[in-house]
C-alpha positions in Angstrom: 3.8 -20.8 12.6 3.7 -17.0 13.1 1.7 -14.5 11.2 1.8 -10.8 10.2 -0.8 -8.5 8.6 0.3 -6.5 5.6 -2.0 -3.4 6.0 -3.4 -1.7 3.0 -1.6 1.6 2.4 -3.4 4.8 1.5 -2.0 8.1 0.2 -4.2 10.6 1.9 -2.7 13.2 -0.4 0.0 12.8 -3.1 1.8 15.8 -4.7 4.3 15.3 -7.5 6.9 18.0 -7.3 9.4 17.0 -10.1 12.3 14.7 -10.6 15.1 13.6 -8.2 18.7 13.4 -9.4 18.4 9.6 -9.8 15.5 10.0 -12.2 12.7 9.0 -9.8 9.8 11.3 -9.2 10.0 13.7 -6.2 6.8 13.4 -4.2 5.2 14.7 -1.0 2.6 12.4 0.5 0.9 11.5 3.7 0.8 7.7 4.2 -1.9 6.1 6.3 -2.7 2.5 6.9 -5.8 0.4 7.3 -6.2 -2.2 10.0 -6.9 -4.8 7.3 -4.9 -6.1 4.4 -3.1 -9.2 3.2 -2.0 -11.9 5.7 1.3 -13.6 5.7 2.3 -16.7 7.6 5.8 -18.2 8.2 7.3 -21.3 9.7 10.8 -22.8 9.7 11.8 -24.7 6.5 15.1 -25.8 4.9 14.6 -23.4 2.0 12.8 -20.2 1.3 9.5 -21.1 -0.4 6.2 -19.3 -1.0 2.7 -20.5 -1.4 0.0 -18.0 -2.4 -3.7 -18.5 -1.6 -6.7 -16.3 -0.9 -9.3 -14.5 -3.1 -6.7 -12.5 -5.1 -4.2 -15.3 -5.5 -5.0 -15.9 -9.2 -3.8 -12.3 -9.9 -0.3 -12.8 -8.6 1.5 -13.1 -11.9 4.9 -14.6 -11.0 5.4 -16.3 -7.7 9.1 -16.7 -8.2 9.6 -13.0 -8.6 7.1 -12.0 -6.0 8.2 -9.2 -3.7 7.7 -11.5 -0.7 10.4 -13.9 -2.0 12.7 -11.0 -2.9 12.3 -9.6 0.6 12.9 -12.9 2.2 16.1 -13.6 0.2 17.5 -10.2 0.7 17.0 -10.5 4.5 18.4 -14.0 4.5 21.6 -12.7 2.9 22.2 -10.7 6.1 21.9 -13.7 8.4 25.2 -14.9 10.1 26.8 -17.7 8.0 26.5 -20.2 10.8 22.7 -20.0 10.8 21.1 -22.0 8.0 17.6 -22.8 7.1 14.9 -20.7 5.5 11.2 -20.3 5.8 7.9 -21.6 4.3 5.9 -18.5 3.6 2.1 -18.5 2.9 0.6 -15.3 1.5 -3.2 -15.0 1.9 -3.7 -12.5 -0.9 -6.8 -10.4 -0.1 -5.9 -7.0 -1.7 -6.1 -6.4 -5.5 -2.8 -6.2 -7.3 -1.4 -3.1 -9.0 -4.1 -1.0 -7.2 -2.4 1.9 -5.5 -2.7 0.6 -2.0 0.7 -0.9 -1.6 -0.2 -4.6 -1.9 3.2 -5.8 -3.0 5.1 -3.3 -0.9 3.0 -4.1 2.1 3.6 -7.8 1.6 7.4 -7.3 1.3 7.4 -5.2 4.5 5.3 -7.8 6.3 7.8 -10.4 5.2 10.7 -8.4 6.7 8.9 -7.9 10.0 7.8 -11.6 10.1 11.2 -13.1 9.3 13.2 -10.8 11.7 11.0 -12.5 14.3 11.3 -16.0 13.0 15.0 -15.8 12.5 15.6 -13.7 15.6 17.3 -10.9 13.8 17.8 -7.2 14.7 15.0 -5.2 13.0 17.7 -2.8 11.8 18.4 -5.4 9.1 14.8 -5.1 7.8 15.2 -1.3 7.8 18.4 -1.6 5.7 16.8 -4.0 3.2 13.5 -2.2 2.7 14.6 0.7 0.4 16.1 -1.8 -2.0 12.7 -3.4 -2.6 10.7 -0.3 -3.6 10.0 3.3 -2.6 6.9 2.5 -0.7 8.4 -0.4 1.3 10.0 1.7 4.0 6.6 3.3 4.7 4.9 -0.1 4.7 7.5 -1.5 7.0 6.6 1.3 9.5 2.9 1.0 8.8 2.2 4.1 10.7 0.9 7.5 9.6 3.8 9.4 8.2 4.8 12.1 5.7 6.9 10.8 2.9 9.3 13.1 0.9 11.9 12.3 -1.7 10.6 9.3 -3.6 8.3 8.7 -0.7 11.0 7.0 1.3 12.2 9.9 3.4 9.7 9.5 6.3 8.7 11.6 9.3 5.9 10.3 11.6 2.8 12.5 11.4 1.3 14.0 14.5 -2.4 14.1 13.6 -4.7 12.5 16.2 -7.7 12.9 13.9 -6.6 10.1 11.5 -6.4 6.9 13.7 -9.8 5.3 14.1 -11.3 7.0 11.0 -13.8 4.7 9.2 -12.7 4.2 5.5 -14.1 2.5 2.5 -11.8 1.4 -0.3 -13.2 0.7 -3.8 -11.4 -0.6 -6.9 -12.9 -1.3 -10.3 -11.1 -4.6 -10.5 -8.7 -3.2 -13.1 -4.9 -3.4 -12.6 -3.1 -0.2 -13.3 0.7 0.2 -13.9 2.4 2.8 -11.7 4.9 3.5 -14.4 2.2 4.1 -17.0 0.4 6.6 -14.7 3.6 8.6 -14.0 4.5 8.6 -17.7 1.0 10.0 -18.5 1.3 12.8 -15.9 1.4 16.4 -17.0 4.9 17.0 -15.4 3.7 20.2 -13.9 4.5 21.1 -10.2 1.1 22.1 -8.8 2.5 23.1 -5.4 3.6 21.7 -2.1 1.7 19.5 0.4 0.3 21.4 3.3 -2.9 20.4 5.1 -3.6 17.0 3.6 -7.3 17.5 3.8 -6.9 20.4 1.4 -4.5 18.5 -0.8 -4.9 16.3 -3.8 -3.6 13.4 -5.8 -1.6 14.7 -8.7 -1.7 11.3 -10.4 -5.5 11.2 -10.5 -6.0 12.9 -13.9 -3.5 10.5 -15.7 -5.0 7.5 -13.9 -8.6 8.6 -14.9 -7.5 8.9 -18.5 -6.2 5.3 -18.5 -9.1 3.9 -16.4 -12.2 6.0 -16.7 -14.0 3.9 -14.1 -11.9 5.7 -11.5 -14.0 8.8 -12.2 -17.2 6.8 -11.8 -16.0 5.5 -8.4 -15.0 8.9 -7.1 -18.3 10.3 -8.1 -20.2 7.5 -6.5 -18.2 7.8 -3.2 -18.8 11.6 -3.2 -22.5 10.9 -3.3 -22.5 8.7 -0.2 -23.8 10.3 3.0 -21.3 11.0 5.7 -18.2 11.2 3.6 -15.4 13.6 4.7 -12.5 13.1 2.2 -12.8 11.3 -1.2 -9.7 10.7 -3.2 -7.7 8.2 -5.2 -4.8 6.4 -3.5 -1.3 6.2 -5.0 -1.3 5.6 -8.8 -4.8 4.0 -8.6 -7.1 2.5 -9.4 -8.2 2.2 -5.8 -10.2 5.1 -4.4 -11.2 5.8 -0.9 -13.7 7.7 1.2 -13.2 8.7 4.8 -16.5 8.7 6.8 -17.8 10.5 9.8 -19.1 7.2 11.4 -18.9 3.5 11.1 -22.6 3.3 10.3 -22.2 5.6 7.3 -19.3 3.7 6.0 -21.1 0.4 6.4 -24.2 1.7 4.6 -22.0 2.8 1.7 -20.2 -0.6 1.6 -23.6 -2.4 1.5 -24.6 -0.3 -1.5 -21.3 -0.7 -3.4 -21.9 -2.2 -6.9 -21.0 -5.9 -7.0 -18.8 -5.3 -10.1 -16.3 -3.3 -7.9 -14.1 -4.7 -5.2 -14.4 -2.9 -1.9 -13.1 -3.1 1.7 -14.7 -1.4 4.7 -12.0 -0.8 7.3 -10.6 1.7 9.8 -7.3 3.7 9.7 -4.6 2.7 12.2 
């Protein structure tokens, strides 16, 4: 059995700039990744099968249409015909679903990394499959700090040495939030390009807060915690995050986090 972490994804800033010719939203974002996330295991098996366990397993709606299975099947189609057999996959689901931190996309990307190892395939096959699974999957496949343009899938590695090693606290109100609904509720106004991410914003936050008011409560609470640097919502929500000056400040905030909220104390990669 081999294993792979599916790191939680953060959008340190996310600017919505309009629409692409294919109808998708044009965004400018800076992706960063935590050292923690879901955990995926794989071992040889005659077929491709998936078992889901872990604290968030009950919230995975449809195992048969899970992005892990879709990723595994898409990659399997690229295997040489003379190579048969599949994989038994076990997803230890630790991140909340539909939460703006790339849980499903990160799981799909981890599946691609894991199975290229198990099946001894060229990683270029995973790179080719990733865009078919979702706009965030290429970034999650990379799992390195990168600027994303287009739909977020045109990636350039970011050269910012201040990011890696930064203590971070993720907080979610335990409410799933549909990305499509958040984009549909947006104001459609181009508020300007992404420059310095620390001075940036998340253009989806107002729409997400209207749908889930608890997001505002979490952002306010995080802002009040001593030692915070940047406080923002990630992706389409409802997960929010705070970057801290020190591990101790992050841990103090984590210990004070209300029990009704999910939280994760981590470090950026």
